C-alpha positions as CSV (number, residue, x, y, z in Angstrom):
1,M,-27.8,80.2,73.5
2,T,-25.2,83.2,73.1
3,L,-27.8,85.8,73.7
4,F,-29.2,83.8,76.7
5,I,-25.9,83.6,78.3
6,L,-25.4,87.2,77.6
7,I,-28.4,88.3,79.6
8,A,-27.8,85.8,82.4
9,L,-24.1,87.3,82.7
10,V,-25.8,90.7,83.1
11,A,-27.6,89.8,85.7
12,A,-24.8,87.8,87.5
13,L,-22.7,90.9,87.4
14,V,-25.3,93.3,88.6
15,T,-26.5,91.3,91.3
16,F,-23.0,90.5,92.6
17,G,-21.8,94.1,92.4
18,L,-25.0,95.2,94.4
19,S,-24.6,92.3,97.0
20,L,-21.3,93.8,97.8
21,I,-23.2,97.5,98.3
22,V,-26.0,96.0,100.0
23,L,-23.9,94.0,102.5
24,K,-21.5,97.0,103.5
25,L,-24.4,99.2,103.9
26,S,-26.4,96.5,106.0
27,H,-23.4,96.4,108.1
28,R,-23.0,100.4,108.5
29,Y,-26.7,100.8,109.6
30,R,-26.7,97.4,111.4
31,L,-29.7,96.3,109.1
32,Y,-29.8,92.8,110.5
33,P,-32.1,91.1,113.0
34,K,-30.9,89.1,116.1
35,I,-30.4,85.3,116.0
36,R,-33.1,83.2,116.2
37,D,-33.4,79.7,118.0
38,R,-33.8,78.1,114.6
39,D,-31.1,79.7,113.0
40,V,-27.9,77.8,112.3
41,H,-25.5,80.6,112.0
42,T,-24.1,82.1,115.0
43,R,-23.3,86.0,114.6
44,P,-25.7,88.4,113.3
45,T,-26.1,88.4,109.2
46,P,-27.6,90.7,106.8
47,R,-30.5,89.2,105.3
48,L,-31.5,91.8,102.4
49,G,-29.7,89.9,99.2
50,G,-33.2,89.9,97.7
51,I,-32.8,93.3,97.1
52,A,-29.7,92.9,95.1
53,M,-31.2,89.8,93.1
54,F,-34.3,91.6,92.3
55,I,-32.2,94.7,91.2
56,G,-30.1,92.2,89.0
57,I,-33.2,90.5,87.6
58,L,-34.6,93.8,86.7
59,A,-31.2,94.8,84.8
60,A,-31.4,91.8,82.7
61,F,-35.0,92.4,81.9
62,G,-34.1,95.7,80.9
63,F,-31.1,94.5,79.0
64,A,-33.1,92.4,77.0
65,Y,-35.5,94.5,76.2
66,L,-32.9,97.0,74.9
67,I,-31.1,94.5,72.3
68,S,-34.8,93.2,71.5
69,A,-34.8,95.9,68.8
70,Q,-31.8,94.2,67.2
71,F,-32.9,90.7,67.5
72,A,-36.4,89.9,65.9
73,P,-37.0,86.6,67.7
74,L,-36.3,88.1,70.9
75,K,-38.6,91.0,70.3
76,L,-41.8,88.4,70.4
77,V,-40.9,88.0,74.1
78,F,-41.4,91.4,74.6
79,S,-44.6,91.9,72.3
80,N,-47.1,91.6,75.1
81,P,-45.2,94.4,77.4
82,Q,-48.5,94.1,80.0
83,Q,-47.3,90.4,80.7
84,I,-43.7,91.5,81.5
85,L,-44.8,94.4,83.7
86,A,-47.1,91.8,85.7
87,I,-44.4,89.8,86.0
88,L,-41.8,92.4,87.5
89,G,-44.7,94.3,89.3
90,A,-45.3,91.2,91.2
91,A,-41.6,90.4,91.9
92,L,-41.5,94.2,93.4
93,L,-44.2,93.4,95.6
94,I,-43.1,90.2,96.7
95,V,-39.5,91.7,97.5
96,L,-41.3,94.5,99.4
97,I,-43.0,92.0,101.5
98,G,-39.9,90.0,102.1
99,V,-37.8,92.9,103.1
100,A,-40.7,94.0,105.7
101,D,-40.4,90.4,107.2
102,D,-36.8,90.5,107.3
103,I,-36.6,93.4,109.0
104,W,-40.0,93.6,111.3
105,D,-40.7,89.8,111.3
106,L,-44.3,90.1,109.8
107,D,-47.1,87.6,110.7
108,W,-48.0,84.8,108.3
109,M,-51.0,86.1,107.2
110,T,-50.0,89.2,105.8
111,K,-47.0,87.4,104.2
112,L,-49.5,85.0,102.7
113,A,-52.0,87.5,101.6
114,G,-49.2,89.3,100.1
115,Q,-48.2,86.2,98.1
116,F,-51.7,85.6,97.0
117,I,-51.7,89.0,95.3
118,A,-48.5,88.8,93.7
119,A,-49.5,85.4,92.0
120,G,-52.9,87.0,91.2
121,L,-51.1,89.8,89.5
122,I,-49.3,87.3,87.3
123,A,-52.1,84.8,86.4
124,W,-54.6,87.4,85.9
125,Q,-53.3,90.8,84.5
126,G,-50.3,88.9,83.1
127,G,-52.0,86.0,81.5
128,V,-49.6,83.4,82.6
129,Q,-51.8,80.5,83.4
130,I,-52.1,77.1,83.2
131,Y,-54.6,77.0,80.4
132,S,-54.2,73.3,79.3
133,L,-52.1,70.6,80.1
134,P,-49.5,69.7,77.7
135,I,-50.7,66.3,76.8
136,G,-52.8,66.6,73.6
137,G,-54.2,70.0,74.8
138,L,-56.2,68.6,77.4
139,S,-58.0,71.5,79.0
140,V,-57.9,72.4,83.0
141,G,-61.7,73.8,82.7
142,S,-62.7,77.3,82.8
143,G,-61.0,80.5,82.9
144,W,-61.2,81.0,86.7
145,M,-60.1,77.5,87.3
146,S,-57.1,78.3,85.4
147,I,-56.3,81.2,87.3
148,F,-57.0,79.5,90.4
149,I,-54.7,76.9,89.9
150,S,-52.1,79.1,88.4
151,V,-52.1,81.2,91.6
152,F,-52.1,77.9,93.8
153,A,-49.1,76.8,92.0
154,I,-47.1,79.7,92.4
155,V,-47.9,80.4,95.8
156,L,-47.0,77.0,96.7
157,V,-43.8,77.2,94.8
158,M,-42.9,80.4,96.7
159,N,-43.4,78.7,99.9
160,M,-41.5,75.4,99.1
161,I,-38.4,77.6,98.1
162,N,-38.6,79.6,101.4
163,F,-39.0,76.6,103.5
164,I,-35.4,75.3,102.5
165,D,-33.8,78.5,102.9
166,G,-31.9,77.6,106.0
167,L,-28.4,76.9,105.1
168,D,-25.6,79.1,103.5
169,G,-25.8,78.8,99.8
170,L,-28.7,76.3,100.0
171,V,-31.6,78.2,98.0
172,A,-29.1,79.9,95.6
173,G,-27.6,76.5,94.5
174,V,-30.6,74.5,94.3
175,A,-32.2,77.3,92.2
176,L,-29.0,77.5,90.0
177,I,-29.3,73.5,89.4
178,A,-33.0,73.5,89.0
179,N,-33.4,76.6,86.4
180,G,-29.9,75.6,84.6
181,V,-31.8,72.1,83.6
182,F,-35.0,73.6,83.4
183,F,-33.5,76.2,80.6
184,L,-31.8,73.4,78.8
185,Y,-35.4,71.7,78.5
186,S,-37.0,74.6,77.4
187,Y,-34.6,75.9,74.8
188,L,-34.3,72.7,73.4
189,L,-38.2,71.7,73.6
190,V,-38.8,75.2,71.8
191,R,-35.9,74.2,69.0
192,E,-37.9,70.9,68.6
193,T,-41.7,72.9,68.2
194,S,-40.3,76.0,66.6
195,P,-36.9,75.7,64.8
196,T,-37.2,79.4,63.4
197,N,-37.8,81.1,67.1
198,Y,-35.5,79.7,70.2
199,F,-36.6,82.6,72.3
200,N,-39.6,82.6,74.6
201,L,-40.8,83.7,78.1
202,A,-39.8,80.6,80.2
203,S,-36.2,80.4,78.8
204,L,-35.8,83.9,79.4
205,I,-36.9,83.8,83.1
206,A,-34.9,80.6,83.6
207,A,-31.7,82.1,82.3
208,I,-32.2,85.7,84.2
209,L,-32.8,83.4,87.5
210,V,-29.4,81.6,86.9
211,G,-27.6,84.8,86.2
212,A,-28.9,86.0,89.6
213,C,-28.0,83.2,91.6
214,V,-24.5,82.8,89.9
215,G,-23.9,86.8,91.2
216,F,-25.2,86.0,94.5
217,L,-23.7,82.8,95.2
218,P,-20.3,84.2,96.1
219,V,-21.4,86.2,98.9
220,N,-23.7,83.4,100.2
221,W,-21.5,80.6,100.5
222,H,-20.2,79.0,103.5
223,P,-19.7,80.9,105.8
224,A,-22.2,83.4,104.5
225,K,-21.7,87.2,104.5
226,M,-25.0,87.7,103.9
227,F,-28.4,85.7,103.0
228,M,-31.0,86.4,100.6
229,G,-33.7,86.4,103.2
230,D,-37.3,86.0,102.4
231,A,-37.1,88.7,99.8
232,G,-34.8,86.7,97.6
233,A,-36.2,83.2,98.5
234,L,-39.8,84.3,97.5
235,L,-38.5,86.1,94.5
236,V,-37.0,82.8,93.5
237,G,-39.8,80.7,94.1
238,L,-42.1,83.3,92.0
239,L,-40.2,83.5,89.0
240,M,-39.5,79.6,88.9
241,A,-43.4,79.0,89.2
242,T,-43.9,81.5,86.2
243,S,-41.2,80.1,84.3
244,A,-42.8,76.6,84.5
245,I,-46.1,77.8,84.0
246,A,-45.4,80.0,80.8
247,I,-43.7,76.6,78.9
248,T,-47.0,74.8,79.6
249,G,-49.0,77.3,77.4
250,Q,-46.2,77.9,74.8
251,V,-45.5,74.5,73.5
252,D,-47.1,70.8,73.1
253,P,-44.5,68.1,73.4
254,G,-47.1,65.6,71.8
255,A,-46.7,67.3,68.6
256,I,-43.1,66.1,68.3
257,N,-42.7,62.8,66.4
258,R,-41.6,60.1,68.9
259,S,-42.9,56.9,69.8
260,Q,-43.0,57.3,73.8
261,L,-46.0,59.2,75.3
262,F,-43.9,59.7,78.4
263,P,-42.1,62.7,77.0
264,A,-45.2,64.8,76.8
265,F,-45.5,64.7,80.9
266,I,-42.0,66.2,80.8
267,P,-43.4,69.7,81.5
268,I,-45.3,68.7,84.3
269,L,-42.7,66.4,85.6
270,L,-39.8,68.5,85.3
271,P,-40.8,71.3,87.5
272,V,-41.8,68.8,90.2
273,A,-38.5,67.2,89.6
274,I,-36.1,70.1,90.1
275,L,-38.4,70.8,93.3
276,I,-38.7,67.6,94.8
277,I,-36.6,68.3,97.7
278,P,-38.5,71.5,98.7
279,L,-41.7,69.8,98.3
280,L,-40.9,67.3,100.5
281,D,-39.9,69.6,103.3
282,F,-42.8,71.8,102.8
283,G,-45.2,68.9,102.8
284,L,-43.6,67.6,105.9
285,A,-43.4,71.0,107.6
286,V,-47.3,71.3,107.3
287,F,-48.3,67.8,108.3
288,R,-45.7,68.2,111.4
289,R,-47.3,71.8,112.5
290,V,-50.8,71.0,111.7
291,R,-50.9,67.7,113.6
292,A,-49.4,69.7,116.7
293,G,-52.4,72.0,116.1
294,K,-50.1,75.1,115.2
295,S,-50.2,77.2,112.1
296,P,-48.4,75.3,108.8
297,F,-46.4,78.6,108.5
298,S,-45.2,78.6,112.2
299,A,-41.2,78.3,112.5
300,D,-39.5,75.5,114.0
301,R,-36.1,73.7,113.7
302,K,-37.2,70.6,112.1
303,H,-36.4,71.2,108.9
304,L,-34.9,68.6,106.5
305,H,-31.5,70.8,106.4
306,H,-31.9,70.8,110.1
307,R,-32.0,67.0,110.4
308,L,-29.2,66.4,108.1
309,L,-27.1,68.7,110.3
310,D,-28.5,66.4,113.5
311,M,-27.6,63.1,111.8
312,G,-24.0,64.1,111.4
313,H,-23.4,65.9,108.5
314,S,-21.3,69.3,108.3
315,H,-22.7,72.4,107.1
316,L,-21.1,71.9,104.0
317,H,-22.1,68.3,103.4
318,A,-25.7,69.2,103.9
319,V,-26.1,71.9,101.4
320,L,-24.1,69.5,98.9
321,I,-26.6,66.9,99.5
322,F,-29.5,69.0,98.4
323,Y,-27.5,69.9,95.5
324,G,-27.1,66.5,94.7
325,W,-30.8,65.1,95.4
326,T,-31.7,68.1,92.8
327,A,-29.6,67.4,90.0
328,A,-30.0,63.7,90.3
329,A,-34.0,64.3,90.0
330,S,-33.8,67.1,87.4
331,I,-31.3,65.9,84.9
332,G,-32.9,62.3,85.1
333,C,-36.1,63.8,84.3
334,L,-34.3,65.7,81.4
335,L,-32.7,62.8,80.1
336,Y,-36.1,61.3,79.2
337,F,-36.6,64.1,76.8
338,V,-33.0,64.4,75.3
339,L,-32.0,60.7,74.8
340,P,-34.5,59.8,72.7
341,V,-34.8,63.0,70.3
342,Y,-31.0,63.8,70.3
343,F,-29.6,60.2,70.8
344,Q,-32.0,57.7,69.7
345,L,-31.5,55.9,72.9
346,S,-34.3,54.4,74.9
347,N,-35.4,55.9,77.8
348,W,-34.2,52.6,79.8
349,Y,-31.0,54.6,79.9
350,A,-32.6,57.8,81.6
351,T,-34.3,55.1,84.0
352,I,-30.7,53.5,84.9
353,F,-29.3,57.1,85.5
354,L,-32.2,58.2,87.5
355,V,-32.3,55.0,89.8
356,L,-28.6,54.8,90.3
357,S,-28.1,58.5,90.8
358,L,-31.0,58.6,93.5
359,L,-29.3,55.5,95.1
360,I,-26.1,57.2,95.4
361,C,-27.6,60.1,97.4
362,T,-29.7,57.8,99.6
363,V,-26.7,56.1,100.5
364,V,-24.6,59.7,101.3
365,T,-27.5,61.0,102.9
366,L,-27.9,58.1,105.4
367,A,-24.3,57.2,105.8
368,P,-24.0,59.3,109.2
369,L,-26.6,56.8,110.7
370,S,-24.5,53.7,109.6
371,R,-21.2,55.4,111.3
372,R,-23.2,56.1,114.4
373,K,-24.8,52.5,114.9
374,A,-20.9,51.6,114.8
375,I,-19.9,53.7,117.0
376,E,-22.6,52.6,119.6
377,A,-21.7,49.2,119.1
378,A,-18.0,49.8,119.6
379,S,-19.0,51.6,122.6
380,Q,-21.4,48.7,124.1
381,L,-18.5,46.3,123.4
382,T,-15.9,48.1,125.3
383,P,-17.4,47.5,128.8
384,E,-17.9,43.9,128.1
385,R,-14.6,43.3,127.1
386,A,-13.5,45.2,130.0
387,A,-15.4,43.2,132.6
388,T,-13.8,39.8,131.2
389,K,-10.6,41.1,131.0
390,P,-8.5,39.6,133.9
391,I,-6.9,42.0,136.4
392,A,-3.3,42.5,136.2
393,R,-1.6,41.7,139.6
394,L,1.5,43.2,140.4
395,D,4.5,41.2,141.3
396,P,5.1,41.2,145.1
397,L,8.8,42.8,144.5
398,D,7.0,45.5,142.8
399,E,4.5,46.0,145.4
400,A,7.5,46.3,148.5
401,S,9.2,48.9,146.0
402,E,6.0,51.0,145.6
403,I,5.4,50.9,149.5
404,V,9.3,51.8,150.0
405,E,8.7,54.9,147.8
406,E,5.6,56.0,149.1
407,T,7.0,55.9,152.9
408,T,10.0,58.0,151.6
């Protein structure tokens, strides 16, 4: 665990330092686009934070490789250098596409083609594929089907993360919470299945992503000085999907001696749970645009974060609500694994936590609607009260005094 924290710290420090440099250069050379109609911010803001995040991630991978010579368990992660190079090569490609889009605003077909190439590089050259589902080793089909499903999953997650990137600190915070929970799950799961080797590719990627998000969040917090842009959002989605796919091919939760079958589904449910809000936003956006006869990747101002602002939430409250939903869903699913294994408690406790936390998030999310209805009801009652209230009449002496004052 200490080694993972050290690697994450390297990613955080490098990302933060380079974020300040990129910010200064962006303002010096005016490397920022004009404000669009769908944007929430009111002043031009650089969007090249993804460059700093990528270099921070690259530095963390390099640091991990250097110290792997002294730590044999970590060396196993780098036993397949082609896999690591494929992941970093795909990350570089997606960052270049994102930077080009942030500066020149590429068309959606070009961006989508680049996403498929990057995902194919990871699945085909890197071998990071969904070979089997972690439910008794259930096969997903032929080799080509495995590649197809893996590529589709990576592209889907990239776009899900990119779709919610609309508020200060939103993606960085959501990814920080999601990857933090996923890191704990992958780390604890590997400890159960392989007590002599805690190191695996999924945990390493998750830890590095946590560090990169921690390093970038200070310059991205409201009011944001810089955005991660498409380069950063697509990069985060790419690595999150890669981490989730990697864990399915390395461990089998069914091998753990537990009486319940449900925990075996955690490797499938947890990646969905930590991305529940991006998944919902992505699905609604695609349905909305296709129904209107538009491209599913055409931009609009009807995402969930826009709707929260329109409901009456402040910028900060909308971001915190996203954090809350992400934490509730991801931690709730994690408890289904942790409570039976480490505390010998029933999964009912996890269910109670999940239901209560989601209920609290729902109440907080819908609170402005209740306030709005109360205000509307009060405004409707006011004219009625004014109409029924008797008109006060002045005393004749007062009327006379007023007339005298007017004439003088």
